[in-house]
N, C-alpha and C positions, 0 to 999 in steps of 0.2 A: 504663247511666248516660245521663242526658239533660242537655245543655248548651244553654241559650238564649243566643244571641250577638246583641247589638244592634250592627249595623255603622253607625257614625255617618254621618249625611248629609254631613258635611264630608269624608268619605273618597271620596265617589262621583265627585268630579272629579279624582281622583288617578290618573294612568295606571298607577302601580305597584300599585294596590289588588289586582287578582287575584293577582299573584305573591306579594305580601306576606301577604295573607290565607291563601293556601294554605300558605305557609311557616310561618306561625304555627300553623295547624291541625295541621301535621305534627309539631309539637313537643308537642301536647297528648295527654293520655291518651285512649284510644279512647272514643267516646261517640256518641250520636245528636246531631248538631249541628244546631240549629234556628236559622236566621238571620232576623233582623228588620232590614229596611233602614230607616234613618232617612229623613227627608223631604228633607233637603238644600236645594238652591236652589229647588226647587219649593215647598216649604213656606214658605221665606222670601219668595217672591213673593206667596203668599197672605196672609202677615202684612202685607206692604206694602199689598195691595189692601184688607185689612180696615181698616187705618188710614185709607186714602184714602177708601173708600166706605162705611165702617161696615157691613160685612157682618153683624156680630153673631157672637158666639163659637160658637153652635150651628152656624150655616152654615159658618163658617170651619173648625170641627172636622171637619165632613163633607167639606169640600174637601181638608183635610189628609190624611184617611184615603184619599181617592181618589188623592192625590199619592203616598202611600205604596204604593198598588197599583202605580203606575208605577215607583217606585224599586225595588220588589221584582222587577219584571220586568227592570229594567236589571241588578240584581245577579245574577239568575238567568242572564242572558245572559253576564255577565262570567265566571261560574263555570260553564262549559259542562257539567260533569258533575253539577251540583246539580239536584235535582228540586224542583218547585214545589208539589207536592200537600201538603195538610195533612190527615193521617189522625188522627182522634181516638183510634183504637186502634192499638196496635202500634208507634207511632212511637218510644217509649222503648227498644224492643228492636231497632230497625233501625239498624245502624251506618252512618249515611249523612250526607249533607249536604243539608239541606232549606232552601229559602227560602220563608218564610211570607208570604202576603198576609193581613195582620191583619184585613182586612175579612171574611175567611171564618170567623173564630172569635169576634170580639167579641160577637156577639149569639146565639151558639149555646147550647143547653141545657147543654153542658159548661162553657162560660164562666160561665153564670149559677149553676151548681151548685157550682163550685169557687172562684170569686173571692170573697174576703172583703169586697171593697169595689168599688163600681162607679166607674169612672173618670169624673170630671166632663168635660163637653164644653166645656172652656175652654182658654185659652192656658197654664194651669198645667200641662197635660199635654202631653208630647212623646213621641217614640218611646222615650225612656228608661223612662217609666212604663208604656207599652204593653208593652214587652219584659218589664218586671218582672211585670206581670199575667199575661202568657203563661207565664212561668216558674212562677208559682204554679199556674196551671191545669194545666200539664203535670207538676206535682210535680218540677220540674227539680232536679238536684243542684247546679247552679250557674248563675248569671247572669253573663255577661261583657259589659262595655261596651267596645267598641273605639272609640277616639277618636283625634283628631288632635293632642291636647294632653296634656301631663303633668298629673298631680295631684301637688302637692308632696310629699304623704306619705299613708299610709293614714289614714283618718279616718272619722267617722260620716257617715251619709247626710245628716244635717242640715248638717254642716260642708260637705259637697260641694255642697249646694244653695246655701248662703250664698256659696260661691266661684263660683257660676254654672256648675259642672261638670255638674250634672244639673238637671232641672226641679224646680219648687217642690213638686209633688205626689209626687215620687219617694220621700221617706221613708215616706209612707203606702202607696204602691203596692208598695214593696219590703219592707214590715215583716215578711213571712213568708218572705223569701228565705233559702234554706239557706246560700248563699255568694255573695258579689258581688266580682268582680274587675274592675278597670279597667285597660285596656291602651292605651298610646300606640303605635298600629300604625305610625306614621311613625318611631318610634325604632328604630335599627338593632338594638338588643338587646331590643326588645319590652318596655320597662320597664313594670312593673305595680304596682298598689297594691290594697289591700283596702278595701272599705267595710263598715262594721259598724253 
């Protein structure tokens, strides 16, 4: 089983993140857990610079991916036993915890061959859609979005977009996802909802 887990950038400034994430993982069925770190404050800074200096969406997108490389390294550091390598083969059979640098897969032949849609290089796309595309590329059994906020109820991906819970491109990026769960990691009971 392969599980792609997007760790929201809003969780990266939370001192309890490592303990809470490992506690949540311990409650899950065994799987190859592939973590994608959100951009967090680094991406928000780029968003502000884009507004101030009109960097352009293409340039801002590239800078955001570079920021996600940094947040992946931070997440790997927080989870001392996680590995950071992204193996195109064998990952689904390796019962492990991996932190992925999305820069290493976005333009690979594997990505081009398996992704039904190319992600636009605009502010419509965040780490939510990037994680959804990775889940498709890896033929993941499920995509889990770990967030800092609750989703009032299980709903469609479009409803989640309208509520601002996921990015505006997410319904397209996640169209082929097998299963999507949203978890409020800050909730003591790990409250979760389904997206369909």
